[in-house]
C-alpha positions in Angstrom: 0.2 0.4 0.6 2.6 2.2 0.6 5.1 1.9 -2.5 1.7 2.3 -4.5 0.8 5.2 -2.2 4.5 7.5 -3.2 4.2 5.6 -6.9 3.8 8.9 -8.4 6.2 11.1 -6.3 9.1 7.7 -7.0 7.8 8.0 -10.5 8.8 12.6 -10.5 11.4 13.1 -13.2 14.4 13.3 -11.7 13.6 11.8 -7.7 15.8 9.7 -6.8 14.8 8.2 -3.9 11.8 8.3 -1.8 11.3 7.1 2.2 9.2 7.5 5.0 9.6 7.2 7.9 8.9 7.4 11.9 10.0 10.0 13.9 12.2 7.5 16.2 13.8 7.0 12.3 12.2 3.8 11.8 12.4 3.7 8.7 8.5 2.7 6.9 9.1 2.1 3.1 12.4 3.2 0.6 12.0 3.4 -2.9 15.8 3.0 -3.1 19.1 3.2 -2.1 21.8 5.8 -1.4 23.7 7.8 1.1 20.8 10.5 1.7 18.2 7.9 2.7 21.1 5.5 5.5 19.7 4.5 8.8 22.4 6.9 10.0 20.9 9.2 8.0 17.3 9.7 9.4 18.4 10.2 12.4 20.0 13.3 11.4 16.4 14.4 9.5 14.5 14.4 12.6 17.2 16.7 14.0 16.9 18.8 11.2 12.9 19.2 11.4 12.8 19.1 14.8 15.6 22.8 14.9 13.1 24.1 13.0 9.4 23.5 14.3 7.7 26.5 12.2 7.9 24.9 8.9 6.4 21.8 8.5 9.0 20.8 5.1 12.5 21.7 4.5 14.7 21.2 1.4 18.5 21.0 1.7 20.2 22.1 -1.8 23.4 20.3 -1.7 26.4 19.3 -4.3 25.3 16.4 -6.4 21.0 17.5 -6.0 18.4 18.3 -3.6 16.6 16.1 -0.1 13.2 17.6 0.9 12.0 16.9 3.9 8.2 17.1 5.1 7.1 17.0 8.1 3.3 14.6 8.5 1.0 13.4 11.1 2.2 10.5 11.6 5.5 9.8 8.5 8.5 12.2 7.6 9.0 11.7 4.3 12.5 11.9 2.7 12.8 12.9 -1.8 16.1 13.0 -2.6 16.2 15.1 -6.1 19.5 15.1 -9.0 20.5 18.4 -9.3 17.7 19.8 -12.4 14.8 19.4 -10.7 11.7 20.4 -11.0 11.7 21.0 -7.1 7.5 22.8 -7.0 6.1 19.5 -8.9 8.3 17.2 -6.7 6.3 19.1 -3.8 3.1 19.8 -4.5 2.9 15.3 -5.7 5.0 14.8 -2.4 1.6 17.0 -0.6 -0.7 15.1 -2.5 1.0 11.9 -1.9 1.3 12.4 2.0 -2.0 13.7 2.2 -3.6 10.6 0.2 -1.4 8.9 3.1 -3.2 10.0 5.6 -6.9 10.0 4.6 -6.4 5.9 4.0 -5.6 5.2 8.5 
């Protein structure tokens, strides 16, 4: 079910990986493995979300692409994108996927 719900995001041009994880860094879904979603990295993403409580979405622009973090009601989302990815499209698709996910519960 998670895979089907995240499929629009996974299929978005430029998206390298999509990861859904809980607040304790337990990964619920991982589309592909890469350095942005290794187990140790999940704790760092949670720390980044915790450090900015007023924002539900953070974007990190890095040398080899971007990582968009989205704080969800029950699950958080990390999306690793290539350098020329349309981040607006990714953010909009991520929002739609998270809404669908939370409506299933």
